[in-house]
C-alpha positions in Angstrom: -24.0 -7.5 -17.9 -22.5 -10.5 -19.5 -24.4 -9.7 -22.7 -22.7 -6.2 -22.8 -19.3 -7.8 -22.3 -19.8 -10.4 -25.1 -21.2 -7.8 -27.5 -18.6 -5.1 -26.7 -15.1 -4.7 -28.2 -12.4 -7.3 -28.1 -10.7 -5.1 -25.5 -13.2 -6.6 -23.0 -11.3 -9.9 -23.0 -8.1 -8.5 -21.5 -10.2 -6.5 -19.1 -12.0 -9.6 -17.9 -8.6 -11.3 -17.5 -7.4 -8.3 -15.5 -10.4 -8.5 -13.2 -9.9 -12.2 -12.6 -6.2 -11.7 -11.7 -7.0 -8.7 -9.5 -9.6 -10.6 -7.6 -7.4 -13.6 -7.1 -4.5 -11.5 -5.8 -6.7 -9.6 -3.4 -8.1 -12.7 -1.9 -4.7 -14.3 -1.7 -3.0 -11.3 0.0 -5.9 -10.9 2.4 -5.4 -14.5 3.5 -1.6 -14.1 3.9 -1.8 -10.9 5.9 -4.5 -12.4 8.1 -2.2 -15.3 8.9 0.6 -12.9 9.6 -1.4 -10.9 12.1 -0.1 -10.8 15.7 0.0 -8.6 18.7 3.6 -7.3 18.3 3.4 -4.9 21.2 2.3 -7.6 23.6 5.0 -9.9 22.2 7.7 -7.4 22.8 6.5 -6.7 26.3 6.5 -10.5 27.2 9.9 -11.2 25.6 11.8 -8.4 27.1 10.2 -9.0 30.5 11.6 -12.5 30.4 15.0 -11.3 29.1 15.3 -8.9 32.0 14.6 -11.8 34.4 17.4 -13.7 32.6 14.9 -16.3 31.2 16.1 -16.5 27.6 15.0 -20.1 27.0 11.4 -19.2 27.9 11.6 -16.1 25.7 12.6 -18.2 22.8 9.7 -20.6 23.4 7.3 -17.7 23.4 8.6 -16.6 20.0 8.2 -20.1 18.7 4.6 -20.1 19.8 3.8 -16.7 18.2 3.0 -16.1 14.5 4.0 -13.2 12.3 7.2 -11.8 10.7 8.2 -9.9 13.9 8.2 -13.1 16.0 10.2 -14.9 13.3 12.9 -12.2 13.2 13.0 -11.9 17.0 13.3 -15.7 17.3 16.3 -15.7 15.0 18.0 -12.9 17.0 17.4 -14.6 20.3 18.7 -17.9 19.1 21.9 -16.2 17.7 22.2 -14.3 21.0 22.1 -17.5 23.0 24.5 -19.3 20.7 27.1 -16.6 20.9 26.7 -16.3 24.7 27.4 -20.0 25.0 30.5 -19.5 22.9 31.7 -16.9 25.4 31.8 -14.0 22.8 32.0 -10.4 24.0 28.9 -8.2 24.0 30.3 -6.1 21.1 30.8 -9.2 19.0 27.3 -10.5 19.9 25.7 -7.2 19.1 27.3 -7.0 15.6 26.5 -10.6 14.8 22.9 -10.5 16.0 22.3 -7.2 14.0 23.7 -8.7 10.8 21.8 -11.9 11.2 18.4 -10.1 11.6 19.1 -7.7 8.8 19.9 -10.6 6.5 16.8 -12.5 7.5 14.3 -9.6 7.2 14.0 -9.7 3.3 13.2 -13.4 3.5 10.4 -12.7 6.0 9.0 -9.7 4.1 9.1 -11.3 0.7 6.1 -13.7 1.2 4.0 -10.7 2.3 5.2 -8.5 -0.6 4.6 -11.2 -3.2 2.1 -10.2 -6.0 1.2 -6.9 -4.5 2.9 -5.1 -7.4 0.5 -6.8 -9.9 -2.4 -4.8 -8.4 -0.6 -1.6 -9.2 0.0 -2.7 -12.7 -3.7 -3.7 -13.2 -4.8 -0.3 -11.7 -2.7 1.4 -14.3 -3.4 -0.8 -17.3 -7.1 -1.3 -16.9 -8.1 2.4 -17.5 -5.8 2.5 -20.5 -7.5 -0.6 -22.0 -10.8 1.0 -21.3 -9.7 4.1 -23.2 -8.5 2.0 -26.0 -12.0 0.4 -26.2 -13.5 3.9 -26.2 -11.4 4.9 -29.1 -12.1 1.7 -31.1 -15.8 2.2 -30.4 -15.8 5.7 -31.7 -13.9 4.6 -34.7 -16.5 1.9 -35.5 -19.2 4.5 -35.1 -17.7 6.9 -37.6 -16.7 4.1 -40.0 -20.3 2.9 -40.0 -21.5 6.5 -40.6 -19.2 7.0 -43.5 -20.2 3.7 -45.1 -23.9 4.5 -44.9 -23.2 7.9 -46.4 -25.2 9.6 -43.6 -26.2 9.6 -39.9 -27.5 6.2 -38.8 -28.7 6.2 -35.3 -28.3 2.5 -34.7 -24.6 2.4 -35.8 -23.8 5.5 -33.7 -25.5 4.1 -30.6 -23.7 0.7 -31.0 -20.3 2.4 -31.2 -21.0 4.7 -28.3 -22.3 1.8 -26.2 -19.1 -0.1 -27.0 -17.0 2.9 -25.9 -18.9 3.4 -22.7 -18.8 -0.2 -21.7 -15.1 -0.4 -22.1 -14.5 2.8 -20.2 -16.7 1.8 -17.3 -15.2 -1.7 -17.1 -11.7 -0.3 -17.0 -12.6 2.0 -14.2 -14.5 -0.6 -12.3 -11.4 -2.9 -12.4 -8.9 -0.2 -11.7 -10.4 1.5 -8.7 -10.6 -1.6 -6.4 -7.2 -2.7 -7.6 -5.7 0.7 -6.7 -7.4 0.7 -3.3 -6.3 -2.8 -2.5 -2.7 -2.0 -3.6 -2.4 0.9 -1.2 -4.1 -1.0 1.6 -1.7 -4.0 1.4 1.3 -1.6 0.9 0.3 0.1 4.2 0.0 -3.3 5.9 3.4 -4.3 4.6 5.0 -1.0 5.8 3.4 -1.6 9.2 5.1 -5.1 9.5 8.4 -3.7 8.4 8.2 -0.9 11.0 7.3 -3.4 13.7 10.3 -5.7 12.7 12.6 -2.7 12.8 11.4 -1.5 16.1 11.7 -4.9 17.7 15.1 -5.5 16.3 16.4 -2.2 17.6 15.0 -3.0 21.0 16.7 -6.3 21.1 20.1 -4.8 20.1 19.6 -2.1 22.8 19.0 -4.8 25.3 22.1 -6.6 24.3 24.3 -3.5 24.4 22.9 -2.0 27.6 20.3 -4.1 29.4 22.2 -7.4 29.4 25.4 -5.7 30.5 23.5 -4.0 33.4 21.9 -7.3 34.2 25.3 -9.0 34.5 26.7 -6.2 36.5 23.8 -6.5 39.0 24.2 -10.2 39.2 28.0 -9.7 39.8 27.4 -7.3 42.6 24.9 -9.6 44.2 27.4 -12.5 44.0 30.1 -10.3 45.6 27.7 -9.2 48.3 26.7 -12.8 49.0 30.3 -13.9 49.1 31.1 -11.0 51.5 28.3 -12.0 53.8 29.4 -15.6 53.7 33.0 -14.6 54.6 31.8 -12.4 57.4 29.7 -15.2 58.8 32.6 -17.6 58.6 34.8 -15.1 60.4 32.3 -14.7 63.1 32.0 -18.5 63.5 35.8 -18.8 63.6 36.0 -16.1 66.3 33.4 -17.7 68.5 35.1 -21.1 68.4 38.1 -20.2 70.7 35.8 -18.5 73.1 34.1 -21.7 73.7 
């Protein structure tokens, strides 16, 4: 195979370069997406169970111990939520600030995953064009040799056709895996973006509805407890004169 490459058109050199770049990008993106893998569904279930039990500090620690872009965005949202609660801000203000903070942070989380994926699309487009260029130059060499010999020379024709076929095949061999890898990594990226959006929406819904309900329930429990305590004190006060 190396002999065909060295003997073929000069077009093979940029094709070889494209193949090296494509392979390097595929291996790099595979490693990055592997590191970003996480059970986002289980993470959401654990986090919102803790939030419903008013255990925000533990929820933040769970996010810190989890990997992946979804955990990173959720961690930022929870930290901002806790900070604004400590400052005594209203639920409306907290909801708006947490939403804005997570929206601003998402591009910074997605960028490392998206990095260099576009180069695979470029290679998948350019490699066949380079192969076609090699095909054209090979055919030109064949006809040029034939015209110089003044007749049909089998060796010259075969050499030109071989050059053309090697370039065409090389372009396709490089382009097909690059295109497949580009679409695969793009789907993986879209999946992460969808999970981030779903988790962020769930957190905002909890702040707007769930946390308010939690506070109302806690307030009713406090009122009930205070009523019971007052009633008990009244009973104690009523029994004292009887003695």
